[in-house]
N, CA, C, O and CB atoms as a CASP TS submission, in Angstrom:
PFRMAT TS
TARGET T0000
AUTHOR 0000-0000-0000
METHOD Language model
MODEL 1
PARENT N/A
ATOM      1  N   UNK     1    -114.856-216.491  10.313  1.00  0.00           N
ATOM      2  CA  UNK     1    -115.132-215.597  11.410  1.00  0.00           C
ATOM      3  C   UNK     1    -116.053-214.494  10.880  1.00  0.00           C
ATOM      4  O   UNK     1    -115.863-214.005   9.766  1.00  0.00           O
ATOM      5  CB  UNK     1    -113.810-215.011  12.017  1.00  0.00           C
ATOM      6  N   UNK     2    -117.015-214.119  11.650  1.00  0.00           N
ATOM      7  CA  UNK     2    -117.894-213.036  11.230  1.00  0.00           C
ATOM      8  C   UNK     2    -117.220-211.695  11.424  1.00  0.00           C
ATOM      9  O   UNK     2    -116.252-211.568  12.174  1.00  0.00           O
ATOM     10  CB  UNK     2    -119.209-213.081  12.000  1.00  0.00           C
ATOM     11  N   UNK     3    -117.743-210.705  10.742  1.00  0.00           N
ATOM     12  CA  UNK     3    -117.211-209.351  10.852  1.00  0.00           C
ATOM     13  C   UNK     3    -117.302-208.853  12.294  1.00  0.00           C
ATOM     14  O   UNK     3    -116.375-208.204  12.779  1.00  0.00           O
ATOM     15  CB  UNK     3    -117.966-208.397   9.908  1.00  0.00           C
ATOM     16  N   UNK     4    -118.384-209.142  12.975  1.00  0.00           N
ATOM     17  CA  UNK     4    -118.556-208.692  14.357  1.00  0.00           C
ATOM     18  C   UNK     4    -117.525-209.315  15.292  1.00  0.00           C
ATOM     19  O   UNK     4    -117.013-208.639  16.184  1.00  0.00           O
ATOM     20  CB  UNK     4    -119.957-209.024  14.846  1.00  0.00           C
ATOM     21  N   UNK     5    -117.214-210.594  15.098  1.00  0.00           N
ATOM     22  CA  UNK     5    -116.241-211.257  15.963  1.00  0.00           C
ATOM     23  C   UNK     5    -114.814-210.777  15.706  1.00  0.00           C
ATOM     24  O   UNK     5    -113.942-210.923  16.563  1.00  0.00           O
ATOM     25  CB  UNK     5    -116.316-212.758  15.769  1.00  0.00           C
ATOM     26  N   UNK     6    -114.581-210.210  14.534  1.00  0.00           N
ATOM     27  CA  UNK     6    -113.224-209.763  14.208  1.00  0.00           C
ATOM     28  C   UNK     6    -112.891-208.399  14.800  1.00  0.00           C
ATOM     29  O   UNK     6    -111.720-208.018  14.820  1.00  0.00           O
ATOM     30  CB  UNK     6    -113.046-209.716  12.711  1.00  0.00           C
ATOM     31  N   UNK     7    -113.863-207.667  15.272  1.00  0.00           N
ATOM     32  CA  UNK     7    -113.597-206.332  15.797  1.00  0.00           C
ATOM     33  C   UNK     7    -112.617-206.397  16.962  1.00  0.00           C
ATOM     34  O   UNK     7    -112.759-207.215  17.871  1.00  0.00           O
ATOM     35  CB  UNK     7    -114.902-205.657  16.238  1.00  0.00           C
ATOM     36  N   UNK     8    -111.630-205.524  16.914  1.00  0.00           N
ATOM     37  CA  UNK     8    -110.629-205.472  17.975  1.00  0.00           C
ATOM     38  C   UNK     8    -109.459-206.407  17.764  1.00  0.00           C
ATOM     39  O   UNK     8    -108.523-206.396  18.564  1.00  0.00           O
ATOM     40  CB  UNK     8    -111.265-205.783  19.271  1.00  0.00           C
ATOM     41  N   UNK     9    -109.477-207.221  16.710  1.00  0.00           N
ATOM     42  CA  UNK     9    -108.397-208.161  16.453  1.00  0.00           C
ATOM     43  C   UNK     9    -107.525-207.678  15.305  1.00  0.00           C
ATOM     44  O   UNK     9    -107.983-206.942  14.430  1.00  0.00           O
ATOM     45  CB  UNK     9    -108.957-209.547  16.146  1.00  0.00           C
ATOM     46  N   UNK    10    -106.276-208.094  15.315  1.00  0.00           N
ATOM     47  CA  UNK    10    -105.367-207.884  14.191  1.00  0.00           C
ATOM     48  C   UNK    10    -105.049-209.251  13.617  1.00  0.00           C
ATOM     49  O   UNK    10    -104.680-210.166  14.354  1.00  0.00           O
ATOM     50  CB  UNK    10    -104.058-207.122  14.626  1.00  0.00           C
ATOM     51  N   UNK    11    -105.187-209.395  12.317  1.00  0.00           N
ATOM     52  CA  UNK    11    -104.995-210.684  11.668  1.00  0.00           C
ATOM     53  C   UNK    11    -103.961-210.572  10.556  1.00  0.00           C
ATOM     54  O   UNK    11    -103.898-209.559   9.860  1.00  0.00           O
ATOM     55  CB  UNK    11    -106.323-211.209  11.110  1.00  0.00           C
ATOM     56  N   UNK    12    -103.154-211.610  10.389  1.00  0.00           N
ATOM     57  CA  UNK    12    -102.113-211.612   9.363  1.00  0.00           C
ATOM     58  C   UNK    12    -102.724-211.767   7.970  1.00  0.00           C
ATOM     59  O   UNK    12    -102.260-211.135   7.020  1.00  0.00           O
ATOM     60  CB  UNK    12    -101.102-212.740   9.629  1.00  0.00           C
ATOM     61  N   UNK    13    -103.747-212.591   7.841  1.00  0.00           N
ATOM     62  CA  UNK    13    -104.407-212.830   6.564  1.00  0.00           C
ATOM     63  C   UNK    13    -105.912-212.651   6.727  1.00  0.00           C
ATOM     64  O   UNK    13    -106.510-213.148   7.681  1.00  0.00           O
ATOM     65  CB  UNK    13    -104.080-214.245   6.030  1.00  0.00           C
ATOM     66  N   UNK    14    -106.509-211.939   5.786  1.00  0.00           N
ATOM     67  CA  UNK    14    -107.954-211.716   5.795  1.00  0.00           C
ATOM     68  C   UNK    14    -108.478-211.944   4.386  1.00  0.00           C
ATOM     69  O   UNK    14    -107.950-211.385   3.424  1.00  0.00           O
ATOM     70  CB  UNK    14    -108.310-210.277   6.302  1.00  0.00           C
ATOM     71  N   UNK    15    -109.500-212.751   4.264  1.00  0.00           N
ATOM     72  CA  UNK    15    -110.201-212.947   2.995  1.00  0.00           C
ATOM     73  C   UNK    15    -111.615-212.426   3.155  1.00  0.00           C
ATOM     74  O   UNK    15    -112.316-212.771   4.106  1.00  0.00           O
ATOM     75  CB  UNK    15    -110.201-214.451   2.564  1.00  0.00           C
ATOM     76  N   UNK    16    -112.026-211.594   2.215  1.00  0.00           N
ATOM     77  CA  UNK    16    -113.364-211.006   2.274  1.00  0.00           C
ATOM     78  C   UNK    16    -114.129-211.462   1.040  1.00  0.00           C
ATOM     79  O   UNK    16    -113.670-211.281  -0.088  1.00  0.00           O
ATOM     80  CB  UNK    16    -113.304-209.437   2.358  1.00  0.00           C
ATOM     81  N   UNK    17    -115.289-212.047   1.259  1.00  0.00           N
ATOM     82  CA  UNK    17    -116.146-212.496   0.157  1.00  0.00           C
ATOM     83  C   UNK    17    -117.383-211.613   0.132  1.00  0.00           C
ATOM     84  O   UNK    17    -118.179-211.617   1.071  1.00  0.00           O
ATOM     85  CB  UNK    17    -116.538-214.009   0.310  1.00  0.00           C
ATOM     86  N   UNK    18    -117.541-210.857  -0.947  1.00  0.00           N
ATOM     87  CA  UNK    18    -118.687-209.965  -1.087  1.00  0.00           C
ATOM     88  C   UNK    18    -119.581-210.480  -2.207  1.00  0.00           C
ATOM     89  O   UNK    18    -119.331-210.218  -3.383  1.00  0.00           O
ATOM     90  CB  UNK    18    -118.231-208.506  -1.370  1.00  0.00           C
ATOM     91  N   UNK    19    -120.620-211.211  -1.833  1.00  0.00           N
ATOM     92  CA  UNK    19    -121.571-211.708  -2.833  1.00  0.00           C
ATOM     93  C   UNK    19    -122.706-210.716  -3.044  1.00  0.00           C
ATOM     94  O   UNK    19    -123.460-210.814  -4.011  1.00  0.00           O
ATOM     95  CB  UNK    19    -122.135-213.071  -2.411  1.00  0.00           C
ATOM     96  N   UNK    20    -122.817-209.759  -2.123  1.00  0.00           N
ATOM     97  CA  UNK    20    -123.791-208.670  -2.236  1.00  0.00           C
ATOM     98  C   UNK    20    -123.085-207.381  -1.825  1.00  0.00           C
ATOM     99  O   UNK    20    -122.090-207.438  -1.102  1.00  0.00           O
ATOM    100  CB  UNK    20    -125.071-208.936  -1.345  1.00  0.00           C
ATOM    101  N   UNK    21    -123.571-206.222  -2.264  1.00  0.00           N
ATOM    102  CA  UNK    21    -122.921-204.974  -1.844  1.00  0.00           C
ATOM    103  C   UNK    21    -122.928-204.822  -0.325  1.00  0.00           C
ATOM    104  O   UNK    21    -123.796-205.356   0.367  1.00  0.00           O
ATOM    105  CB  UNK    21    -123.617-203.769  -2.490  1.00  0.00           C
ATOM    106  N   UNK    22    -121.948-204.088   0.171  1.00  0.00           N
ATOM    107  CA  UNK    22    -121.862-203.826   1.605  1.00  0.00           C
ATOM    108  C   UNK    22    -123.142-203.117   2.032  1.00  0.00           C
ATOM    109  O   UNK    22    -123.579-202.166   1.384  1.00  0.00           O
ATOM    110  CB  UNK    22    -120.594-202.968   1.956  1.00  0.00           C
ATOM    111  N   UNK    23    -123.736-203.581   3.115  1.00  0.00           N
ATOM    112  CA  UNK    23    -125.072-203.102   3.446  1.00  0.00           C
ATOM    113  C   UNK    23    -125.192-202.360   4.765  1.00  0.00           C
ATOM    114  O   UNK    23    -126.300-202.007   5.169  1.00  0.00           O
ATOM    115  CB  UNK    23    -125.991-204.236   3.464  1.00  0.00           C
ATOM    116  N   UNK    24    -124.109-202.122   5.430  1.00  0.00           N
ATOM    117  CA  UNK    24    -124.200-201.418   6.710  1.00  0.00           C
ATOM    118  C   UNK    24    -122.996-200.507   6.884  1.00  0.00           C
ATOM    119  O   UNK    24    -121.885-200.854   6.485  1.00  0.00           O
ATOM    120  CB  UNK    24    -124.296-202.418   7.885  1.00  0.00           C
ATOM    121  N   UNK    25    -123.215-199.352   7.476  1.00  0.00           N
ATOM    122  CA  UNK    25    -122.145-198.391   7.705  1.00  0.00           C
ATOM    123  C   UNK    25    -120.974-199.050   8.432  1.00  0.00           C
ATOM    124  O   UNK    25    -121.147-199.629   9.505  1.00  0.00           O
ATOM    125  CB  UNK    25    -122.667-197.192   8.510  1.00  0.00           C
ATOM    126  N   UNK    26    -119.810-198.961   7.854  1.00  0.00           N
ATOM    127  CA  UNK    26    -118.603-199.403   8.526  1.00  0.00           C
ATOM    128  C   UNK    26    -118.240-200.862   8.384  1.00  0.00           C
ATOM    129  O   UNK    26    -117.146-201.240   8.802  1.00  0.00           O
ATOM    130  CB  UNK    26    -118.721-199.108   9.918  1.00  0.00           C
ATOM    131  N   UNK    27    -119.087-201.709   7.819  1.00  0.00           N
ATOM    132  CA  UNK    27    -118.767-203.134   7.748  1.00  0.00           C
ATOM    133  C   UNK    27    -117.521-203.415   6.928  1.00  0.00           C
ATOM    134  O   UNK    27    -116.652-204.173   7.357  1.00  0.00           O
ATOM    135  CB  UNK    27    -119.929-203.893   7.169  1.00  0.00           C
ATOM    136  N   UNK    28    -117.428-202.813   5.757  1.00  0.00           N
ATOM    137  CA  UNK    28    -116.264-203.049   4.918  1.00  0.00           C
ATOM    138  C   UNK    28    -115.014-202.472   5.565  1.00  0.00           C
ATOM    139  O   UNK    28    -113.947-203.084   5.514  1.00  0.00           O
ATOM    140  CB  UNK    28    -116.472-202.444   3.529  1.00  0.00           C
ATOM    141  N   UNK    29    -115.139-201.326   6.159  1.00  0.00           N
ATOM    142  CA  UNK    29    -114.027-200.695   6.873  1.00  0.00           C
ATOM    143  C   UNK    29    -113.482-201.632   7.950  1.00  0.00           C
ATOM    144  O   UNK    29    -112.272-201.843   8.032  1.00  0.00           O
ATOM    145  CB  UNK    29    -114.476-199.359   7.503  1.00  0.00           C
ATOM    146  N   UNK    30    -114.351-202.185   8.760  1.00  0.00           N
ATOM    147  CA  UNK    30    -113.935-203.089   9.842  1.00  0.00           C
ATOM    148  C   UNK    30    -113.233-204.307   9.268  1.00  0.00           C
ATOM    149  O   UNK    30    -112.191-204.717   9.780  1.00  0.00           O
ATOM    150  CB  UNK    30    -115.150-203.526  10.693  1.00  0.00           C
ATOM    151  N   UNK    31    -113.787-204.891   8.213  1.00  0.00           N
ATOM    152  CA  UNK    31    -113.197-206.098   7.630  1.00  0.00           C
ATOM    153  C   UNK    31    -111.811-205.824   7.061  1.00  0.00           C
ATOM    154  O   UNK    31    -110.890-206.611   7.282  1.00  0.00           O
ATOM    155  CB  UNK    31    -114.105-206.656   6.538  1.00  0.00           C
ATOM    156  N   UNK    32    -111.646-204.725   6.334  1.00  0.00           N
ATOM    157  CA  UNK    32    -110.364-204.426   5.709  1.00  0.00           C
ATOM    158  C   UNK    32    -109.301-204.066   6.742  1.00  0.00           C
ATOM    159  O   UNK    32    -108.146-204.469   6.606  1.00  0.00           O
ATOM    160  CB  UNK    32    -110.522-203.290   4.712  1.00  0.00           C
ATOM    161  N   UNK    33    -109.668-203.332   7.745  1.00  0.00           N
ATOM    162  CA  UNK    33    -108.669-202.868   8.702  1.00  0.00           C
ATOM    163  C   UNK    33    -108.336-203.862   9.803  1.00  0.00           C
ATOM    164  O   UNK    33    -107.665-203.490  10.766  1.00  0.00           O
ATOM    165  CB  UNK    33    -109.133-201.610   9.318  1.00  0.00           C
ATOM    166  N   UNK    34    -108.774-205.100   9.702  1.00  0.00           N
ATOM    167  CA  UNK    34    -108.336-206.161  10.620  1.00  0.00           C
ATOM    168  C   UNK    34    -106.995-206.714  10.182  1.00  0.00           C
ATOM    169  O   UNK    34    -106.257-207.246  11.011  1.00  0.00           O
ATOM    170  CB  UNK    34    -109.379-207.293  10.692  1.00  0.00           C
ATOM    171  N   UNK    35    -106.656-206.607   8.909  1.00  0.00           N
ATOM    172  CA  UNK    35    -105.430-207.199   8.374  1.00  0.00           C
ATOM    173  C   UNK    35    -104.230-206.283   8.663  1.00  0.00           C
ATOM    174  O   UNK    35    -104.342-205.057   8.628  1.00  0.00           O
ATOM    175  CB  UNK    35    -105.569-207.448   6.844  1.00  0.00           C
ATOM    176  N   UNK    36    -103.086-206.909   8.950  1.00  0.00           N
ATOM    177  CA  UNK    36    -101.911-206.135   9.352  1.00  0.00           C
ATOM    178  C   UNK    36    -101.071-205.662   8.169  1.00  0.00           C
ATOM    179  O   UNK    36    -100.233-204.776   8.333  1.00  0.00           O
ATOM    180  CB  UNK    36    -101.053-206.958  10.276  1.00  0.00           C
ATOM    181  N   UNK    37    -101.275-206.237   6.970  1.00  0.00           N
ATOM    182  CA  UNK    37    -100.521-205.785   5.801  1.00  0.00           C
ATOM    183  C   UNK    37    -101.373-205.927   4.547  1.00  0.00           C
ATOM    184  O   UNK    37    -102.292-206.743   4.490  1.00  0.00           O
ATOM    185  CB  UNK    37     -99.205-206.582   5.653  1.00  0.00           C
ATOM    186  N   UNK    38    -101.056-205.134   3.566  1.00  0.00           N
ATOM    187  CA  UNK    38    -101.776-205.157   2.292  1.00  0.00           C
ATOM    188  C   UNK    38    -101.644-206.524   1.616  1.00  0.00           C
ATOM    189  O   UNK    38    -102.577-206.986   0.958  1.00  0.00           O
ATOM    190  CB  UNK    38    -101.250-204.049   1.358  1.00  0.00           C
ATOM    191  N   UNK    39    -100.493-207.166   1.779  1.00  0.00           N
ATOM    192  CA  UNK    39    -100.258-208.466   1.164  1.00  0.00           C
ATOM    193  C   UNK    39    -101.148-209.565   1.761  1.00  0.00           C
ATOM    194  O   UNK    39    -101.393-210.581   1.110  1.00  0.00           O
ATOM    195  CB  UNK    39     -98.799-208.849   1.317  1.00  0.00           C
ATOM    196  N   UNK    40    -101.621-209.372   2.965  1.00  0.00           N
ATOM    197  CA  UNK    40    -102.465-210.363   3.620  1.00  0.00           C
ATOM    198  C   UNK    40    -103.946-210.183   3.354  1.00  0.00           C
ATOM    199  O   UNK    40    -104.765-210.876   3.957  1.00  0.00           O
ATOM    200  CB  UNK    40    -102.229-210.328   5.081  1.00  0.00           C
ATOM    201  N   UNK    41    -104.313-209.268   2.464  1.00  0.00           N
ATOM    202  CA  UNK    41    -105.719-208.977   2.182  1.00  0.00           C
ATOM    203  C   UNK    41    -106.123-209.531   0.829  1.00  0.00           C
ATOM    204  O   UNK    41    -105.491-209.228  -0.183  1.00  0.00           O
ATOM    205  CB  UNK    41    -105.979-207.469   2.231  1.00  0.00           C
ATOM    206  N   UNK    42    -107.157-210.328   0.805  1.00  0.00           N
ATOM    207  CA  UNK    42    -107.730-210.856  -0.436  1.00  0.00           C
ATOM    208  C   UNK    42    -109.233-210.570  -0.412  1.00  0.00           C
ATOM    209  O   UNK    42    -109.917-210.843   0.574  1.00  0.00           O
ATOM    210  CB  UNK    42    -107.444-212.407  -0.596  1.00  0.00           C
ATOM    211  N   UNK    43    -109.731-210.014  -1.518  1.00  0.00           N
ATOM    212  CA  UNK    43    -111.152-209.683  -1.612  1.00  0.00           C
ATOM    213  C   UNK    43    -111.717-210.345  -2.855  1.00  0.00           C
ATOM    214  O   UNK    43    -111.177-210.180  -3.949  1.00  0.00           O
ATOM    215  CB  UNK    43    -111.379-208.137  -1.651  1.00  0.00           C
ATOM    216  N   UNK    44    -112.805-211.098  -2.693  1.00  0.00           N
ATOM    217  CA  UNK    44    -113.525-211.693  -3.816  1.00  0.00           C
ATOM    218  C   UNK    44    -114.879-211.013  -3.901  1.00  0.00           C
ATOM    219  O   UNK    44    -115.672-211.071  -2.960  1.00  0.00           O
ATOM    220  CB  UNK    44    -113.676-213.249  -3.653  1.00  0.00           C
ATOM    221  N   UNK    45    -115.143-210.369  -5.029  1.00  0.00           N
ATOM    222  CA  UNK    45    -116.404-209.672  -5.241  1.00  0.00           C
ATOM    223  C   UNK    45    -117.123-210.356  -6.397  1.00  0.00           C
ATOM    224  O   UNK    45    -116.548-210.534  -7.470  1.00  0.00           O
ATOM    225  CB  UNK    45    -116.178-208.146  -5.531  1.00  0.00           C
ATOM    226  N   UNK    46    -118.375-210.739  -6.181  1.00  0.00           N
ATOM    227  CA  UNK    46    -119.177-211.407  -7.195  1.00  0.00           C
ATOM    228  C   UNK    46    -120.361-210.512  -7.535  1.00  0.00           C
ATOM    229  O   UNK    46    -121.059-210.032  -6.642  1.00  0.00           O
ATOM    230  CB  UNK    46    -119.653-212.812  -6.709  1.00  0.00           C
ATOM    231  N   UNK    47    -120.586-210.288  -8.833  1.00  0.00           N
ATOM    232  CA  UNK    47    -121.711-209.439  -9.227  1.00  0.00           C
ATOM    233  C   UNK    47    -123.015-210.242  -9.255  1.00  0.00           C
ATOM    234  O   UNK    47    -123.018-211.430  -8.935  1.00  0.00           O
ATOM    235  CB  UNK    47    -121.446-208.804 -10.607  1.00  0.00           C
ATOM    236  N   UNK    48    -124.099-209.612  -9.629  1.00  0.00           N
ATOM    237  CA  UNK    48    -125.415-210.252  -9.644  1.00  0.00           C
ATOM    238  C   UNK    48    -125.527-211.417 -10.598  1.00  0.00           C
ATOM    239  O   UNK    48    -126.410-212.259 -10.437  1.00  0.00           O
ATOM    240  CB  UNK    48    -126.448-209.255  -9.987  1.00  0.00           C
ATOM    241  N   UNK    49    -124.644-211.488 -11.604  1.00  0.00           N
ATOM    242  CA  UNK    49    -124.643-212.589 -12.561  1.00  0.00           C
ATOM    243  C   UNK    49    -123.760-213.751 -12.115  1.00  0.00           C
ATOM    244  O   UNK    49    -123.612-214.733 -12.843  1.00  0.00           O
ATOM    245  CB  UNK    49    -124.186-212.094 -13.912  1.00  0.00           C
ATOM    246  N   UNK    50    -123.174-213.644 -10.925  1.00  0.00           N
ATOM    247  CA  UNK    50    -122.311-214.695 -10.417  1.00  0.00           C
ATOM    248  C   UNK    50    -120.891-214.634 -10.957  1.00  0.00           C
ATOM    249  O   UNK    50    -120.117-215.572 -10.764  1.00  0.00           O
ATOM    250  CB  UNK    50    -122.900-216.016 -10.736  1.00  0.00           C
ATOM    251  N   UNK    51    -120.535-213.538 -11.635  1.00  0.00           N
ATOM    252  CA  UNK    51    -119.200-213.388 -12.187  1.00  0.00           C
ATOM    253  C   UNK    51    -118.325-212.566 -11.247  1.00  0.00           C
ATOM    254  O   UNK    51    -118.807-211.658 -10.571  1.00  0.00           O
ATOM    255  CB  UNK    51    -119.261-212.735 -13.570  1.00  0.00           C
ATOM    256  N   UNK    52    -117.040-212.892 -11.213  1.00  0.00           N
ATOM    257  CA  UNK    52    -116.102-212.108 -10.407  1.00  0.00           C
ATOM    258  C   UNK    52    -115.967-210.714 -11.000  1.00  0.00           C
ATOM    259  O   UNK    52    -115.973-210.541 -12.218  1.00  0.00           O
ATOM    260  CB  UNK    52    -114.718-212.803 -10.329  1.00  0.00           C
ATOM    261  N   UNK    53    -115.846-209.736 -10.136  1.00  0.00           N
ATOM    262  CA  UNK    53    -115.689-208.348 -10.562  1.00  0.00           C
ATOM    263  C   UNK    53    -114.722-207.649  -9.614  1.00  0.00           C
ATOM    264  O   UNK    53    -114.304-208.227  -8.611  1.00  0.00           O
ATOM    265  CB  UNK    53    -117.063-207.611 -10.598  1.00  0.00           C
ATOM    266  N   UNK    54    -114.372-206.428  -9.924  1.00  0.00           N
ATOM    267  CA  UNK    54    -113.471-205.697  -9.036  1.00  0.00           C
ATOM    268  C   UNK    54    -114.131-204.450  -8.458  1.00  0.00           C
ATOM    269  O   UNK    54    -113.442-203.558  -7.962  1.00  0.00           O
ATOM    270  CB  UNK    54    -112.202-205.312  -9.781  1.00  0.00           C
ATOM    271  N   UNK    55    -115.453-204.381  -8.518  1.00  0.00           N
ATOM    272  CA  UNK    55    -116.164-203.237  -7.945  1.00  0.00           C
ATOM    273  C   UNK    55    -117.364-203.699  -7.129  1.00  0.00           C
ATOM    274  O   UNK    55    -117.939-204.757  -7.385  1.00  0.00           O
ATOM    275  CB  UNK    55    -116.617-202.275  -9.054  1.00  0.00           C
ATOM    276  N   UNK    56    -117.724-202.905  -6.164  1.00  0.00           N
ATOM    277  CA  UNK    56    -118.934-203.107  -5.378  1.00  0.00           C
ATOM    278  C   UNK    56    -119.380-201.741  -4.904  1.00  0.00           C
ATOM    279  O   UNK    56    -118.608-200.783  -4.948  1.00  0.00           O
ATOM    280  CB  UNK    56    -118.700-204.091  -4.172  1.00  0.00           C
ATOM    281  N   UNK    57    -120.607-201.642  -4.456  1.00  0.00           N
ATOM    282  CA  UNK    57    -121.049-200.342  -3.957  1.00  0.00           C
ATOM    283  C   UNK    57    -120.836-200.265  -2.455  1.00  0.00           C
ATOM    284  O   UNK    57    -121.056-201.236  -1.732  1.00  0.00           O
ATOM    285  CB  UNK    57    -122.530-200.093  -4.304  1.00  0.00           C
ATOM    286  N   UNK    58    -120.413-199.119  -2.008  1.00  0.00           N
ATOM    287  CA  UNK    58    -120.209-198.838  -0.597  1.00  0.00           C
ATOM    288  C   UNK    58    -120.513-197.359  -0.436  1.00  0.00           C
ATOM    289  O   UNK    58    -119.627-196.520  -0.597  1.00  0.00           O
ATOM    290  CB  UNK    58    -118.739-199.209  -0.108  1.00  0.00           C
ATOM    291  N   UNK    59    -121.722-197.044  -0.130  1.00  0.00           N
ATOM    292  CA  UNK    59    -122.197-195.673  -0.141  1.00  0.00           C
ATOM    293  C   UNK    59    -121.594-194.802   0.942  1.00  0.00           C
ATOM    294  O   UNK    59    -121.706-193.578   0.873  1.00  0.00           O
ATOM    295  CB  UNK    59    -123.663-195.660  -0.010  1.00  0.00           C
ATOM    296  N   UNK    60    -120.968-195.387   1.927  1.00  0.00           N
ATOM    297  CA  UNK    60    -120.479-194.600   3.050  1.00  0.00           C
ATOM    298  C   UNK    60    -118.968-194.417   3.021  1.00  0.00           C
ATOM    299  O   UNK    60    -118.491-193.300   3.222  1.00  0.00           O
ATOM    300  CB  UNK    60    -120.885-195.249   4.343  1.00  0.00           C
ATOM    301  N   UNK    61    -118.212-195.460   2.782  1.00  0.00           N
ATOM    302  CA  UNK    61    -116.757-195.414   2.901  1.00  0.00           C
ATOM    303  C   UNK    61    -116.058-195.632   1.563  1.00  0.00           C
ATOM    304  O   UNK    61    -115.308-196.597   1.414  1.00  0.00           O
ATOM    305  CB  UNK    61    -116.286-196.452   3.895  1.00  0.00           C
ATOM    306  N   UNK    62    -116.286-194.767   0.603  1.00  0.00           N
ATOM    307  CA  UNK    62    -115.643-194.895  -0.700  1.00  0.00           C
ATOM    308  C   UNK    62    -114.118-194.886  -0.578  1.00  0.00           C
ATOM    309  O   UNK    62    -113.445-195.557  -1.359  1.00  0.00           O
ATOM    310  CB  UNK    62    -116.101-193.768  -1.623  1.00  0.00           C
ATOM    311  N   UNK    63    -113.568-194.160   0.362  1.00  0.00           N
ATOM    312  CA  UNK    63    -112.117-194.030   0.487  1.00  0.00           C
ATOM    313  C   UNK    63    -111.456-195.291   1.025  1.00  0.00           C
ATOM    314  O   UNK    63    -110.229-195.388   1.015  1.00  0.00           O
ATOM    315  CB  UNK    63    -111.783-192.868   1.384  1.00  0.00           C
ATOM    316  N   UNK    64    -112.230-196.247   1.489  1.00  0.00           N
ATOM    317  CA  UNK    64    -111.654-197.491   2.002  1.00  0.00           C
ATOM    318  C   UNK    64    -110.854-198.189   0.911  1.00  0.00           C
ATOM    319  O   UNK    64    -109.828-198.804   1.202  1.00  0.00           O
ATOM    320  CB  UNK    64    -112.759-198.426   2.539  1.00  0.00           C
ATOM    321  N   UNK    65    -111.297-198.106  -0.328  1.00  0.00           N
ATOM    322  CA  UNK    65    -110.631-198.822  -1.412  1.00  0.00           C
ATOM    323  C   UNK    65    -109.392-198.102  -1.933  1.00  0.00           C
ATOM    324  O   UNK    65    -108.641-198.678  -2.720  1.00  0.00           O
ATOM    325  CB  UNK    65    -111.595-199.037  -2.543  1.00  0.00           C
ATOM    326  N   UNK    66    -109.162-196.877  -1.522  1.00  0.00           N
ATOM    327  CA  UNK    66    -107.971-196.158  -1.972  1.00  0.00           C
ATOM    328  C   UNK    66    -106.723-196.883  -1.496  1.00  0.00           C
ATOM    329  O   UNK    66    -106.626-197.250  -0.325  1.00  0.00           O
ATOM    330  CB  UNK    66    -107.979-194.701  -1.459  1.00  0.00           C
ATOM    331  N   UNK    67    -105.786-197.088  -2.377  1.00  0.00           N
ATOM    332  CA  UNK    67    -104.490-197.716  -2.080  1.00  0.00           C
ATOM    333  C   UNK    67    -104.588-199.182  -1.674  1.00  0.00           C
ATOM    334  O   UNK    67    -103.621-199.724  -1.138  1.00  0.00           O
ATOM    335  CB  UNK    67    -103.806-196.957  -0.988  1.00  0.00           C
ATOM    336  N   UNK    68    -105.721-199.843  -1.910  1.00  0.00           N
ATOM    337  CA  UNK    68    -105.846-201.262  -1.582  1.00  0.00           C
ATOM    338  C   UNK    68    -105.314-202.106  -2.726  1.00  0.00           C
ATOM    339  O   UNK    68    -104.657-203.119  -2.485  1.00  0.00           O
ATOM    340  CB  UNK    68    -107.311-201.630  -1.278  1.00  0.00           C
ATOM    341  N   UNK    69    -105.579-201.719  -3.953  1.00  0.00           N
ATOM    342  CA  UNK    69    -105.191-202.533  -5.099  1.00  0.00           C
ATOM    343  C   UNK    69    -103.924-202.037  -5.707  1.00  0.00           C
ATOM    344  O   UNK    69    -103.446-202.607  -6.688  1.00  0.00           O
ATOM    345  CB  UNK    69    -106.276-202.556  -6.134  1.00  0.00           C
TER
END
């Protein structure tokens, strides 16, 4: 499901794949806040070398990641 189609929905499980940094105001916020519990949220972040990482840039909503991990 795309981020746009998920707006307004509550989902039990959400998987987010970030192969590039978040590029638009609010996109990461919308994706994370669709899930109803912290246990139902999985995020895969891949850096420029194709390796898994635990960081990405989000110039607008830095506080979104607080209390997620």
